C-alpha positions in Angstrom: -48.1 39.3 -64.5 -44.8 40.9 -62.8 -47.0 40.7 -59.4 -47.5 36.9 -60.3 -44.0 36.5 -61.2 -42.7 38.1 -58.2 -44.7 36.2 -56.1 -43.4 32.8 -57.5 -40.1 33.6 -57.0 -40.7 34.6 -53.3 -42.4 31.2 -52.6 -39.9 29.7 -54.3 -37.4 31.1 -52.2 -39.4 30.4 -48.8 -39.4 26.7 -50.1 -36.0 25.9 -50.7 -35.0 27.3 -47.5 -37.4 24.8 -45.6 -36.2 22.2 -43.4 -38.0 19.5 -45.4 -34.8 18.2 -47.9 -33.4 21.4 -48.2 -31.4 24.3 -45.9 -31.9 24.4 -42.5 -31.6 27.6 -40.5 -30.8 27.1 -37.5 -28.4 29.9 -36.2 -24.8 30.8 -36.7 -22.5 28.5 -38.5 -19.8 27.2 -36.2 -16.4 28.9 -36.8 -14.6 27.1 -39.8 -11.5 25.6 -38.9 -8.2 26.8 -40.4 -6.6 25.2 -43.2 -3.8 23.3 -42.8 -0.2 24.3 -43.2 1.2 23.6 -46.3 3.4 20.1 -45.1 6.5 22.2 -46.1 5.7 24.9 -44.2 4.0 23.6 -41.2 3.8 26.9 -39.0 3.2 29.3 -41.7 5.6 32.4 -41.7 7.7 32.8 -44.8 10.6 34.6 -46.0 11.7 36.2 -49.1 14.5 33.9 -50.3 15.9 36.0 -52.8 16.4 38.9 -50.4 17.8 36.9 -47.5 20.1 35.6 -49.8 21.3 39.0 -51.2 21.7 40.6 -47.7 23.7 37.7 -46.6 27.7 38.9 -46.8 28.7 34.7 -46.7 26.8 34.2 -49.6 29.3 33.8 -52.7 29.4 36.6 -55.3 28.6 33.4 -57.9 25.2 32.5 -56.2 24.2 35.9 -55.9 24.7 36.8 -59.6 22.8 34.1 -60.4 19.5 35.9 -58.4 18.1 37.3 -61.4 14.8 36.1 -63.1 15.0 34.1 -65.5 14.4 35.2 -68.7 13.3 32.0 -70.7 11.9 28.5 -70.5 9.6 26.8 -68.3 10.0 29.1 -65.1 10.6 32.5 -66.7 10.1 35.2 -64.8 11.1 33.5 -61.8 14.0 33.1 -59.5 16.3 29.9 -60.0 15.6 29.4 -56.5 13.9 26.5 -54.3 12.7 26.8 -50.9 11.2 24.5 -48.8 10.3 24.9 -44.6 11.1 22.2 -41.9 11.4 21.8 -38.7 15.1 21.2 -38.2 15.7 22.9 -35.2 12.7 23.0 -33.0 11.6 25.8 -35.0 10.6 26.3 -38.6 13.7 26.9 -40.5 13.9 27.6 -44.4 15.9 25.4 -46.5 17.0 27.4 -49.7 19.0 26.3 -52.7 20.2 28.2 -56.0 20.5 26.8 -59.6 21.2 28.5 -63.0 18.2 29.2 -65.0 19.9 27.3 -67.8 20.1 24.1 -65.8 16.2 23.7 -65.6 15.3 20.8 -67.2 18.7 20.0 -68.5 19.9 16.4 -68.7 22.0 15.5 -66.1 22.5 13.3 -63.4 20.5 13.2 -60.3 17.8 15.4 -60.9 16.2 16.7 -57.8 12.5 16.4 -59.1 10.5 19.4 -58.7 12.7 22.0 -60.4 13.9 19.5 -62.6 17.4 20.6 -62.5 20.5 18.0 -62.1 22.2 18.0 -58.8 25.4 18.6 -60.4 24.4 22.0 -61.7 23.3 23.5 -58.0 25.5 26.5 -57.3 24.8 26.4 -53.2 22.5 25.6 -50.6 21.6 27.7 -47.3 19.7 26.9 -44.1 18.3 30.0 -42.5 15.9 30.7 -39.3 13.1 32.5 -40.6 14.1 35.5 -38.8 17.3 35.6 -41.3 20.1 33.6 -39.2 22.2 31.5 -41.3 22.5 27.9 -39.8 23.9 26.2 -42.7 26.0 27.0 -46.1 26.6 24.7 -48.8 28.4 26.6 -51.7 29.8 23.4 -53.8 28.7 23.5 -57.2 26.9 20.2 -58.1 25.5 19.8 -54.4 22.3 20.6 -52.8 20.5 20.6 -49.6 17.1 18.5 -49.0 15.9 16.9 -45.8 15.6 13.5 -45.2 13.9 11.6 -42.7 13.6 15.1 -40.6 17.7 15.4 -40.9 19.4 18.1 -42.9 21.2 16.0 -45.9 23.4 17.5 -49.0 23.0 15.4 -51.8 25.3 15.2 -55.0 26.0 13.6 -58.1 28.7 11.1 -56.6 30.2 10.6 -53.4 29.8 8.1 -50.9 26.5 6.8 -49.7 25.5 7.3 -53.0 26.0 11.0 -52.5 23.9 11.7 -49.6 25.4 13.1 -46.4 23.5 13.5 -43.2 23.8 16.2 -40.6 21.9 16.9 -37.1 21.4 19.4 -35.2 23.4 19.8 -31.9 21.8 22.9 -30.4 24.4 25.5 -32.0 25.2 24.3 -35.6 24.5 21.3 -37.6 27.1 18.5 -37.3 27.8 15.6 -39.8 26.3 12.0 -38.6 
């Protein structure tokens, strides 16, 4: 009986590998294409944004004080930091925004979407190279950094142009448009 079962399993295995309505073995598989990088990180490098901010002497004490894991709420255990990767200078740059934990999901004008934080609650926004060089800093409560149409932009809950100001890369820094 045992030999019959083994023989039946062997026959099923062989017929399942035939090329008639089944799997055909035709040599090694072609190399798989690399998975595309995430849209907000076009080339793949990443940074530890919290470590970058903590090490930067130009980041305010107020912003650094917020760099602790949130103790409660929808992002409990996570840092109150949003990070996005964009090619603003011809290289991959890192756009980092910091907000207080208590602001996540809070009502307010101009929610930033993914984090659910009102724009008016943001503490600071920064642009760095993936090597850690700071290119732009905005430490203004109530504004965040974003990228619109490939350009760096600040958004605030109030101000001209619906609170949006755009900046272009000059080769040495960002200049307002």
